[in-house]
N, C-alpha and C positions, 0 to 999 in steps of 0.2 A: 964619787967624782964624775961618773957618767951622767947622772941626773943633773948635776950642776952645769955641765957643759951643754946639755940639751936645753936647760932653762935659759942659759945665756944666749944660745943661738936663737931661741924663740923670742927673747927680748930684743935682740938685734933686728930680727925680721919685723917685729912689731914697730920698733922705732923707725926703721926704714920706711915702712908704710905710712907712718904718721908724718914723716918729713916730706912727703910728696907734695909738690906745688904745680899748679898749671894755670893757664889762661884759656877761658872759653870765649871764642869769637862767634857772635851771632850775626845773622844776615837778614836783610829786609825781605819781606814776602815777595815772591817772584824772582828771586835770585836764581840764576842757572847754575848747573853743575860746573860748567866751564868757568864762570866767574869765581866760584869757590876755589876751584883748582888754580886759578890765576893768583888769588891771594895766597894760597898755600905755597905755590912755587916761588912767588916773589919774597915771601917772608921767612922761608925755610933757611935762609942764610945767616940768620941772627945767631951769634955765638952762644953756646951753652943752652940752646933752645932746640927741642925736637918737636916736630909736628906729628900728630897721630896719623897713622897710615889709613888710607882709604882702602877698604877691603874690596877685592874683586867681587862683582855681583852685589855690591852694597846698593840698596835702593836709593834712587835720586833724592827722595824726600829726606832720608837720613843724612845724606851728604850736604844738602842745602840747609839743614837745621843748624849746622855750626861746625866749627873746627876746634880741636883742643890742642894746645901747645904745652908740652911738658917743660916747666921752668924750674924744676927741682935744683938743677945745677947753675941756674942763671943768677947773675947779680941784678941789683935794681937797675943798673944802667942797661943791661941786656933786655930786661922787661920793657924799659922805656923805649929802647930801639925797636922792639917788636911792636909796641903800641904806635910808634911813628909810622912804621911800615904799614900796618893794618889800616891806619887812618887815611892812607892815600886812596883807599878804595871805597867809593860811595855805597856799595852794596853791604859793606860791613858796618853794622850799626851798634854792636855791643862788644865790649872788651871787659871781661869779668874775671879778675884773678881769683883763685881759690886754692885751698889746701885741705888736707885730710881732716882738719879740725872743724871745717864748715859742716853745717847741718846737711845731711844727705851726701857728704863728700866721701 
């Protein structure tokens, strides 16, 4: 019985990992950290979407490379709302939804 419980728990964690969804937002060359933070702050209000934290002491080049929004719990309408928000910012040039089934994801 103990082995079965461990196996089920392992499967649940595996399924949880596979169900992860996100959107990667990329920025044009020359975008500043302040511009990325502006997009992050403006679009963080979308329901059921969470934006990845910017770590303290994170290099500016890593910050300006892009933002990742976790959309695992988001509806299609939530993702569309996020896309509308991001599209208001000329520095944001890419909106790429992904999930754990993607190559490299």
